[in-house]
TIDO-243633 format. One line per 4 residues: number of its first residue (from 1); their letters; for each residue x, y, z of N, C-alpha, C, O. Coordinates in Angstrom, 1 decimal, always signed. Example, Ala and Ser with C-alpha at 12.3 -4.5 7.8 and 13.67 -1.06 7.14 Angstrom:
1 = AS = +13.2,-5.7,+7.8,+12.3,-4.5,+7.8,+13.2,-3.3,+7.8,+14.2,-3.3,+8.5 | +12.8,-2.2,+7.1,+13.7,-1.1,+7.1,+12.9,+0.0,+7.9,+13.4,+1.1,+8.0
***
This chain:
1 = WVGV = -12.5,-15.2,-10.3,-12.9,-16.5,-9.9,-14.2,-16.3,-9.1,-15.1,-17.2,-9.2 | -14.4,-15.3,-8.4,-15.6,-15.0,-7.6,-16.5,-14.0,-8.3,-17.6,-13.7,-7.8 | -16.2,-13.6,-9.5,-17.0,-12.7,-10.3,-16.6,-11.2,-10.2,-17.3,-10.4,-10.8 | -15.6,-10.9,-9.4,-15.2,-9.5,-9.2,-14.4,-9.0,-10.4,-14.6,-7.9,-10.9
5 = DERM = -13.6,-9.9,-10.9,-12.7,-9.6,-12.0,-12.6,-10.8,-13.0,-12.1,-11.8,-12.6 | -13.2,-10.6,-14.2,-13.2,-11.7,-15.1,-11.8,-12.1,-15.6,-11.6,-13.2,-16.1 | -10.8,-11.2,-15.5,-9.5,-11.4,-16.0,-8.6,-12.2,-15.0,-7.6,-12.7,-15.4 | -9.1,-12.3,-13.8,-8.3,-13.0,-12.8,-8.8,-14.4,-12.6,-10.0,-14.6,-12.2
9 = TLYE = -8.0,-15.4,-12.8,-8.4,-16.8,-12.6,-8.1,-17.2,-11.2,-7.6,-16.4,-10.4 | -8.6,-18.4,-10.8,-8.3,-18.9,-9.4,-6.8,-19.0,-9.1,-6.4,-18.6,-8.1 | -6.1,-19.4,-10.1,-4.6,-19.5,-9.9,-4.0,-18.1,-9.6,-3.2,-18.0,-8.7 | -4.4,-17.2,-10.4,-3.9,-15.8,-10.3,-4.3,-15.2,-8.9,-3.6,-14.5,-8.3
13 = AVSH = -5.6,-15.5,-8.5,-6.1,-15.0,-7.2,-5.3,-15.5,-6.1,-4.9,-14.8,-5.2 | -5.0,-16.8,-6.1,-4.3,-17.5,-5.0,-2.8,-17.0,-5.0,-2.2,-16.7,-4.0 | -2.2,-16.9,-6.2,-0.9,-16.4,-6.4,-0.7,-15.0,-5.8,+0.2,-14.7,-5.1 | -1.7,-14.1,-6.1,-1.6,-12.7,-5.7,-1.9,-12.6,-4.2,-1.3,-11.8,-3.5
17 = AFST = -2.7,-13.5,-3.7,-3.0,-13.5,-2.2,-1.7,-13.9,-1.5,-1.4,-13.3,-0.5 | -1.0,-14.9,-2.0,+0.2,-15.4,-1.3,+1.4,-14.4,-1.5,+2.4,-14.5,-0.8 | +1.2,-13.5,-2.4,+2.3,-12.5,-2.7,+2.0,-11.2,-2.0,+2.9,-10.4,-1.8 | +0.7,-10.9,-1.8,+0.4,-9.5,-1.3,+0.5,-9.5,+0.2,+1.1,-8.5,+0.7
21 = MPTG = +0.0,-10.4,+1.0,+0.0,-10.3,+2.4,+1.5,-10.4,+3.0,+1.8,-9.6,+3.9 | +2.3,-11.2,+2.4,+3.7,-11.2,+2.9,+4.5,-10.1,+2.2,+5.8,-10.1,+2.4 | +3.9,-9.2,+1.5,+4.5,-8.1,+0.8,+5.7,-8.6,-0.1,+6.7,-7.9,-0.1 | +5.5,-9.7,-0.8,+6.5,-10.2,-1.7,+6.4,-9.5,-3.1,+7.5,-9.3,-3.7
25 = GFST = +5.2,-9.2,-3.6,+5.1,-8.4,-4.8,+5.1,-9.2,-6.1,+5.2,-8.6,-7.1 | +5.2,-10.5,-6.0,+5.3,-11.3,-7.3,+3.9,-11.3,-7.9,+2.9,-11.4,-7.3 | +3.9,-11.3,-9.3,+2.7,-11.3,-10.0,+2.8,-12.4,-11.1,+3.9,-12.7,-11.6 | +1.6,-12.9,-11.5,+1.6,-13.8,-12.6,+1.6,-13.1,-14.0,+1.8,-13.8,-15.0
29 = QPDS = +1.5,-11.8,-14.0,+1.4,-11.1,-15.2,+2.7,-10.2,-15.4,+3.2,-9.7,-14.4 | +3.1,-10.0,-16.6,+4.3,-9.1,-16.8,+4.1,-7.7,-16.4,+5.1,-7.0,-16.0 | +2.9,-7.2,-16.5,+2.6,-5.8,-16.1,+2.0,-5.7,-14.7,+1.3,-4.7,-14.4 | +2.2,-6.7,-13.9,+1.7,-6.8,-12.5,+0.2,-6.6,-12.4,-0.5,-7.2,-13.1
33 = AASF = -0.2,-5.7,-11.5,-1.6,-5.6,-11.2,-2.4,-4.8,-12.3,-3.6,-4.7,-12.3 | -1.6,-4.1,-13.2,-2.2,-3.4,-14.3,-3.1,-4.2,-15.2,-3.9,-3.7,-15.9 | -2.9,-5.5,-15.2,-3.6,-6.5,-16.0,-5.0,-6.7,-15.5,-5.9,-7.2,-16.3 | -5.3,-6.3,-14.3,-6.6,-6.7,-13.7,-7.5,-5.5,-13.5,-7.1,-4.3,-13.7
37 = AAAS = -8.7,-5.7,-13.2,-9.7,-4.7,-13.1,-9.5,-3.8,-11.9,-8.7,-4.2,-11.0 | -10.2,-2.7,-11.8,-10.0,-1.8,-10.8,-10.4,-2.4,-9.4,-9.7,-2.1,-8.4 | -11.4,-3.2,-9.4,-11.8,-3.8,-8.1,-10.7,-4.7,-7.5,-10.4,-4.7,-6.3 | -10.0,-5.5,-8.4,-8.9,-6.3,-8.0,-7.7,-5.4,-7.4,-7.1,-5.8,-6.5
41 = QWIL = -7.5,-4.3,-8.1,-6.4,-3.4,-7.6,-6.7,-2.8,-6.3,-5.8,-2.7,-5.4 | -8.0,-2.4,-6.0,-8.4,-1.9,-4.7,-8.2,-3.0,-3.7,-7.6,-2.7,-2.6 | -8.6,-4.2,-4.0,-8.4,-5.3,-3.0,-6.9,-5.6,-2.7,-6.6,-5.7,-1.5 | -6.1,-5.6,-3.7,-4.7,-5.8,-3.5,-4.1,-4.7,-2.7,-3.3,-5.0,-1.8
45 = AVFM = -4.5,-3.5,-2.9,-3.9,-2.4,-2.2,-4.3,-2.4,-0.7,-3.5,-2.1,+0.2 | -5.6,-2.8,-0.4,-6.0,-2.9,+1.0,-5.2,-4.0,+1.7,-4.8,-3.8,+2.8 | -5.0,-5.1,+1.0,-4.3,-6.2,+1.7,-2.8,-5.9,+1.8,-2.1,-6.4,+2.7 | -2.2,-5.0,+0.9,-0.8,-4.6,+1.0,-0.7,-3.7,+2.3,+0.2,-3.8,+3.1
49 = VLGG = -1.7,-2.8,+2.5,-1.7,-2.0,+3.7,-1.8,-2.9,+5.0,-1.1,-2.6,+5.9 | -2.7,-3.9,+4.9,-2.7,-4.8,+6.1,-1.4,-5.6,+6.3,-1.0,-5.8,+7.4 | -0.8,-5.9,+5.2,+0.5,-6.6,+5.3,+1.6,-5.8,+5.8,+2.6,-6.3,+6.4 | +1.5,-4.5,+5.7,+2.5,-3.6,+6.3,+2.2,-3.2,+7.7,+3.0,-2.5,+8.3
53 = ANYL = +1.1,-3.6,+8.3,+0.7,-3.3,+9.7,+1.3,-4.3,+10.6,+1.7,-5.4,+10.2 | +1.3,-4.0,+11.9,+1.9,-4.9,+12.9,+1.0,-6.1,+13.1,-0.2,-6.0,+13.4 | +1.5,-7.3,+12.8,+0.7,-8.5,+12.9,+0.3,-8.8,+14.3,-0.8,-9.3,+14.5 | +1.1,-8.6,+15.3,+0.7,-8.8,+16.7,-0.4,-7.9,+17.1,-1.4,-8.4,+17.8
57 = LMYR = -0.4,-6.7,+16.7,-1.5,-5.8,+16.9,-2.8,-6.3,+16.3,-3.9,-6.2,+16.9 | -2.7,-6.7,+15.1,-3.9,-7.2,+14.4,-4.4,-8.5,+15.1,-5.7,-8.7,+15.2 | -3.5,-9.3,+15.5,-3.9,-10.6,+16.3,-4.7,-10.2,+17.5,-5.7,-10.8,+17.8 | -4.1,-9.2,+18.3,-4.8,-8.8,+19.5,-6.2,-8.2,+19.2,-7.1,-8.4,+20.0
61 = AFVR = -6.2,-7.4,+18.2,-7.5,-6.7,+17.8,-8.6,-7.7,+17.3,-9.7,-7.6,+17.8 | -8.2,-8.6,+16.5,-9.2,-9.4,+15.8,-9.4,-10.8,+16.5,-10.5,-11.2,+16.6 | -8.3,-11.5,+16.9,-8.5,-12.8,+17.4,-8.8,-12.7,+18.9,-9.7,-13.4,+19.4 | -8.1,-11.8,+19.6,-8.4,-11.7,+21.1,-9.6,-10.7,+21.3,-10.0,-10.5,+22.5
65 = RQPG = -10.1,-10.2,+20.3,-11.3,-9.2,+20.3,-11.0,-8.0,+21.2,-11.8,-7.7,+22.1 | -9.9,-7.3,+20.9,-9.6,-6.1,+21.6,-9.4,-5.0,+20.5,-8.3,-4.5,+20.4 | -10.4,-4.6,+19.8,-10.3,-3.6,+18.7,-9.8,-2.3,+19.2,-9.4,-1.5,+18.4 | -10.0,-1.9,+20.5,-9.6,-0.7,+21.0,-8.1,-0.5,+20.9,-7.6,+0.7,+20.8
69 = RLVR = -7.3,-1.5,+20.8,-5.9,-1.5,+20.6,-5.5,-0.8,+19.3,-4.5,-0.1,+19.2 | -6.3,-1.0,+18.3,-6.0,-0.4,+17.0,-6.1,+1.1,+17.1,-5.2,+1.8,+16.5 | -7.0,+1.6,+17.8,-7.2,+3.1,+17.9,-6.1,+3.7,+18.7,-5.7,+4.8,+18.5 | -5.7,+3.0,+19.8,-4.7,+3.5,+20.7,-3.3,+3.4,+20.2,-2.4,+4.1,+20.8
73 = DEEL = -3.0,+2.6,+19.2,-1.7,+2.4,+18.8,-1.1,+3.6,+17.9,-1.7,+3.9,+16.9 | -0.1,+4.3,+18.5,+0.4,+5.4,+17.8,+1.1,+5.1,+16.4,+1.0,+5.8,+15.5 | +1.7,+3.9,+16.4,+2.4,+3.5,+15.2,+1.4,+3.3,+14.1,+1.6,+3.7,+12.9 | +0.3,+2.6,+14.4,-0.7,+2.4,+13.3,-1.3,+3.7,+12.9,-1.6,+3.8,+11.7
77 = RLYI = -1.6,+4.6,+13.8,-2.2,+5.9,+13.4,-1.2,+6.6,+12.5,-1.7,+7.2,+11.5 | +0.1,+6.7,+12.8,+1.0,+7.3,+11.9,+1.1,+6.6,+10.6,+1.2,+7.3,+9.5 | +1.1,+5.3,+10.6,+1.2,+4.5,+9.3,+0.0,+4.8,+8.4,+0.2,+5.1,+7.2 | -1.2,+4.8,+9.0,-2.4,+5.1,+8.2,-2.4,+6.6,+7.7,-2.7,+6.9,+6.6
81 = AIIA = -1.9,+7.5,+8.6,-1.9,+8.9,+8.2,-0.9,+9.1,+7.0,-1.2,+9.9,+6.1 | +0.3,+8.5,+7.1,+1.3,+8.6,+6.0,+0.7,+8.1,+4.7,+0.8,+8.7,+3.7 | +0.0,+7.0,+4.8,-0.6,+6.4,+3.6,-1.7,+7.3,+3.0,-1.7,+7.5,+1.8 | -2.5,+7.8,+3.9,-3.6,+8.7,+3.4,-3.1,+10.0,+2.8,-3.5,+10.4,+1.7
85 = IASA = -2.1,+10.6,+3.4,-1.5,+11.8,+2.9,-0.8,+11.6,+1.6,-0.9,+12.3,+0.6 | +0.0,+10.5,+1.5,+0.7,+10.1,+0.3,-0.2,+9.8,-0.8,+0.0,+10.2,-2.0 | -1.3,+9.1,-0.5,-2.3,+8.8,-1.5,-2.9,+10.0,-2.1,-3.1,+10.1,-3.3 | -3.3,+10.9,-1.2,-3.9,+12.2,-1.7,-2.9,+13.0,-2.5,-3.3,+13.6,-3.6
89 = VLAA = -1.7,+13.1,-2.1,-0.7,+13.8,-2.9,-0.4,+13.2,-4.2,-0.4,+13.9,-5.3 | -0.3,+11.9,-4.3,+0.0,+11.2,-5.6,-1.3,+11.3,-6.5,-1.1,+11.6,-7.7 | -2.5,+11.2,-5.9,-3.7,+11.3,-6.7,-3.8,+12.7,-7.3,-4.1,+12.9,-8.5 | -3.5,+13.7,-6.5,-3.6,+15.1,-6.9,-2.5,+15.4,-8.0,-2.8,+16.1,-9.0
93 = ELWG = -1.3,+14.9,-7.8,-0.3,+15.1,-8.8,-0.7,+14.4,-10.1,-0.5,+14.9,-11.2 | -1.2,+13.1,-10.1,-1.6,+12.4,-11.3,-2.7,+13.1,-12.0,-2.7,+13.2,-13.2 | -3.7,+13.6,-11.2,-4.8,+14.3,-11.8,-4.4,+15.7,-12.4,-4.8,+16.1,-13.4 | -3.5,+16.4,-11.6,-3.0,+17.7,-12.0,-2.2,+17.7,-13.3,-2.2,+18.6,-14.0
97 = HGIT = -1.4,+16.7,-13.4,-0.6,+16.6,-14.6,-1.3,+15.9,-15.8,-0.7,+15.8,-16.9 | -2.6,+15.6,-15.6,-3.4,+15.0,-16.7,-3.0,+13.6,-17.1,-3.3,+13.1,-18.2 | -2.4,+12.9,-16.2,-2.0,+11.5,-16.5,-3.2,+10.6,-16.3,-3.5,+9.7,-17.2 | -4.0,+10.7,-15.2,-5.2,+10.0,-15.0,-6.2,+11.0,-14.4,-5.8,+12.1,-13.9
101 = EGEE = -7.5,+10.6,-14.4,-8.5,+11.4,-13.8,-9.5,+10.6,-13.0,-9.6,+9.4,-13.1 | -10.2,+11.2,-12.1,-11.3,+10.6,-11.3,-10.8,+9.5,-10.5,-9.8,+9.5,-9.8 | -11.7,+8.4,-10.5,-11.4,+7.2,-9.7,-10.1,+6.6,-10.0,-9.4,+6.1,-9.1 | -9.7,+6.6,-11.2,-8.4,+6.0,-11.6,-7.2,+6.7,-11.0,-6.3,+6.1,-10.6
105 = AIRT = -7.3,+8.0,-10.9,-6.2,+8.8,-10.2,-6.2,+8.5,-8.7,-5.1,+8.3,-8.1 | -7.3,+8.4,-8.1,-7.4,+8.0,-6.7,-6.9,+6.6,-6.4,-6.1,+6.4,-5.5 | -7.3,+5.7,-7.3,-6.9,+4.3,-7.1,-5.4,+4.1,-7.4,-4.7,+3.5,-6.6 | -4.9,+4.8,-8.4,-3.5,+4.7,-8.7,-2.7,+5.3,-7.6,-1.6,+4.8,-7.2
109 = GFFQ = -3.1,+6.5,-7.1,-2.4,+7.1,-5.9,-2.4,+6.2,-4.7,-1.3,+6.1,-4.1 | -3.5,+5.6,-4.4,-3.6,+4.7,-3.2,-2.8,+3.5,-3.4,-2.0,+3.0,-2.5 | -2.9,+2.9,-4.6,-2.2,+1.6,-4.9,-0.7,+1.9,-4.8,+0.1,+1.1,-4.2 | -0.2,+2.9,-5.5,+1.2,+3.2,-5.5,+1.8,+3.6,-4.1,+2.9,+3.2,-3.7
113 = AATI = +1.0,+4.3,-3.3,+1.4,+4.6,-1.9,+1.5,+3.3,-1.1,+2.5,+3.2,-0.4 | +0.5,+2.4,-1.3,+0.5,+1.2,-0.5,+1.7,+0.3,-0.9,+2.4,-0.3,-0.1 | +1.9,+0.2,-2.2,+3.0,-0.7,-2.7,+4.4,-0.2,-2.4,+5.3,-1.0,-2.1 | +4.5,+1.1,-2.4,+5.9,+1.6,-2.1,+6.2,+1.6,-0.6,+7.3,+1.3,-0.2
117 = ITTT = +5.2,+2.1,+0.2,+5.5,+2.1,+1.7,+5.7,+0.8,+2.3,+6.4,+0.6,+3.2 | +5.0,-0.3,+1.7,+5.2,-1.6,+2.2,+6.3,-2.4,+1.5,+6.5,-3.5,+1.8 | +6.9,-1.8,+0.5,+8.0,-2.4,-0.3,+7.5,-3.7,-1.0,+8.3,-4.6,-1.2 | +6.2,-3.7,-1.3,+5.7,-4.9,-2.0,+6.2,-4.9,-3.5,+6.6,-6.0,-3.9
121 = GMVN = +6.1,-3.8,-4.2,+6.7,-3.8,-5.5,+5.8,-4.0,-6.7,+6.2,-4.1,-7.8 | +4.5,-4.1,-6.4,+3.5,-4.3,-7.5,+3.3,-2.9,-8.2,+3.5,-1.9,-7.5 | +2.9,-3.0,-9.4,+2.6,-1.7,-10.1,+1.2,-1.8,-10.8,+0.8,-2.9,-11.1 | +0.6,-0.7,-11.0,-0.6,-0.6,-11.7,-0.6,+0.6,-12.7,-1.6,+0.9,-13.3
125 = ANYA = +0.6,+1.2,-12.9,+0.7,+2.3,-13.8,+2.1,+2.3,-14.4,+3.0,+1.6,-13.9 | +2.3,+3.1,-15.5,+3.5,+3.2,-16.2,+4.3,+4.4,-15.6,+4.0,+5.5,-15.9 | +5.4,+4.1,-14.9,+6.2,+5.1,-14.3,+6.9,+6.0,-15.4,+7.3,+7.1,-15.1 | +7.1,+5.4,-16.5,+7.9,+6.1,-17.5,+7.3,+7.4,-18.0,+8.0,+8.3,-18.5
129 = VWPA = +6.0,+7.6,-17.9,+5.3,+8.8,-18.3,+5.1,+9.8,-17.2,+4.5,+10.9,-17.4 | +5.6,+9.5,-16.0,+5.4,+10.3,-14.8,+6.4,+11.4,-14.8,+7.6,+11.2,-15.1 | +6.0,+12.7,-14.4,+7.0,+13.7,-14.3,+7.9,+13.6,-13.0,+7.6,+12.7,-12.2 | +8.9,+14.3,-13.0,+9.9,+14.2,-11.9,+9.3,+14.4,-10.5,+9.7,+13.7,-9.6
133 = LLLL = +8.4,+15.3,-10.3,+7.8,+15.5,-9.0,+7.1,+14.3,-8.5,+7.2,+14.0,-7.3 | +6.4,+13.6,-9.3,+5.7,+12.3,-8.9,+6.7,+11.3,-8.6,+6.6,+10.6,-7.6 | +7.8,+11.2,-9.4,+8.8,+10.2,-9.1,+9.5,+10.5,-7.7,+9.9,+9.6,-7.0 | +9.7,+11.8,-7.5,+10.4,+12.1,-6.2,+9.4,+11.8,-5.0,+9.9,+11.4,-4.0
137 = SVFA = +8.1,+12.0,-5.2,+7.2,+11.7,-4.1,+7.2,+10.2,-3.8,+7.2,+9.8,-2.7 | +7.3,+9.4,-4.9,+7.3,+7.9,-4.7,+8.7,+7.5,-4.0,+8.7,+6.7,-3.2 | +9.7,+8.2,-4.5,+11.0,+7.9,-3.9,+11.1,+8.2,-2.4,+11.7,+7.5,-1.6 | +10.5,+9.3,-2.0,+10.4,+9.7,-0.6,+9.7,+8.7,+0.2,+10.0,+8.4,+1.4
141 = LMFA = +8.6,+8.1,-0.4,+7.8,+7.1,+0.4,+8.6,+5.8,+0.7,+8.3,+5.1,+1.6 | +9.6,+5.5,-0.1,+10.4,+4.3,+0.1,+11.1,+4.3,+1.4,+11.4,+3.3,+2.0 | +11.3,+5.5,+2.0,+12.0,+5.6,+3.3,+11.0,+5.5,+4.5,+11.5,+5.5,+5.6 | +9.7,+5.4,+4.3,+8.8,+5.4,+5.4,+8.7,+4.0,+6.0,+8.9,+3.8,+7.2
145 = GGSA = +8.5,+3.0,+5.1,+8.4,+1.6,+5.6,+7.1,+1.3,+6.2,+6.2,+2.1,+6.4 | +7.0,+0.0,+6.6,+5.8,-0.5,+7.3,+6.0,-0.5,+8.8,+6.9,+0.1,+9.3 | +5.1,-1.1,+9.5,+5.1,-1.1,+10.9,+6.1,-2.2,+11.4,+6.4,-3.2,+10.7 | +6.6,-2.0,+12.6,+7.4,-3.1,+13.2,+6.5,-4.3,+13.4,+5.3,-4.2,+13.7
149 = GSTA = +7.0,-5.5,+13.3,+6.2,-6.7,+13.4,+5.4,-7.0,+12.1,+4.5,-7.8,+12.2 | +5.9,-6.5,+11.0,+5.2,-6.8,+9.7,+6.3,-7.3,+8.8,+7.5,-7.3,+9.1 | +5.9,-7.7,+7.6,+6.9,-8.2,+6.6,+7.4,-7.1,+5.7,+8.2,-7.4,+4.8 | +6.9,-5.9,+5.9,+7.3,-4.8,+5.0,+8.8,-4.4,+5.3,+9.3,-4.6,+6.5
153 = GSIK = +9.5,-3.9,+4.3,+10.9,-3.6,+4.5,+11.1,-2.1,+4.8,+10.1,-1.5,+5.2 | +12.3,-1.6,+4.6,+12.7,-0.3,+4.8,+12.7,+0.1,+6.3,+12.6,-0.8,+7.1 | +12.8,+1.4,+6.6,+12.9,+1.9,+7.9,+11.4,+1.7,+8.5,+10.5,+2.1,+7.8 | +11.3,+1.2,+9.7,+10.0,+1.0,+10.2,+9.4,+2.3,+10.7,+10.1,+3.2,+11.1
157 = IIRH = +8.0,+2.4,+10.7,+7.3,+3.6,+11.2,+7.6,+3.9,+12.6,+7.7,+5.1,+13.0 | +7.8,+2.9,+13.4,+8.1,+3.1,+14.8,+9.4,+3.9,+15.0,+9.5,+4.7,+16.0 | +10.3,+3.8,+14.2,+11.6,+4.5,+14.3,+11.3,+6.0,+13.9,+11.9,+6.9,+14.6 | +10.5,+6.3,+12.9,+10.2,+7.6,+12.6,+9.4,+8.3,+13.8,+9.6,+9.4,+14.1
161 = LLIG = +8.5,+7.5,+14.4,+7.7,+8.0,+15.5,+8.7,+8.3,+16.7,+8.5,+9.4,+17.3 | +9.6,+7.4,+17.0,+10.5,+7.7,+18.1,+11.5,+8.9,+17.8,+11.7,+9.7,+18.7 | +11.9,+9.0,+16.6,+12.8,+10.2,+16.2,+12.0,+11.5,+16.4,+12.5,+12.5,+16.9 | +10.7,+11.5,+16.0,+9.8,+12.6,+16.2,+9.7,+13.0,+17.6,+9.7,+14.2,+18.0
165 = KILR = +9.5,+12.0,+18.5,+9.3,+12.2,+19.9,+10.6,+12.8,+20.5,+10.5,+13.6,+21.4 | +11.7,+12.2,+20.1,+13.0,+12.6,+20.7,+13.3,+14.1,+20.2,+13.7,+14.9,+21.0 | +13.0,+14.4,+19.0,+13.2,+15.8,+18.5,+12.3,+16.8,+19.1,+12.6,+17.9,+19.4 | +11.1,+16.3,+19.4,+10.1,+17.2,+20.1,+10.5,+17.5,+21.5,+9.8,+18.2,+22.2
***
């Protein structure tokens, strides 16, 4: 609708916006985000990550103009670190197994890490052709979850952080 993706209409853009931020994962297309261009998939993935972050923290950072809170928040740092590591692992596995290459491998790795950790449920790749190691990596991400105060499901990152501190 704004010229980024010719395949996405205004209706589809609004529908995906209303589905991505609350991490609902509903799509207007049967193959979810795979129907759209790479730019749209990047945008959806970024907003899935934002949807899995703590809304109160983002409110304080952006509305109250206290961006230092983002840097100091341990939960957000762990959340971003898990997504970054998982994205790199998935991209390396996709590239290493010859499923995708280059930007597509990086995009698919980031998109799948974002959608799984936030429990959004959108897809941009065919899981049926993935080897067992990739599927196990995605399965392990399901247990990470989003931040407390977000709409993401699963175990929240703050619980993993607290368990780590207690064990340390």
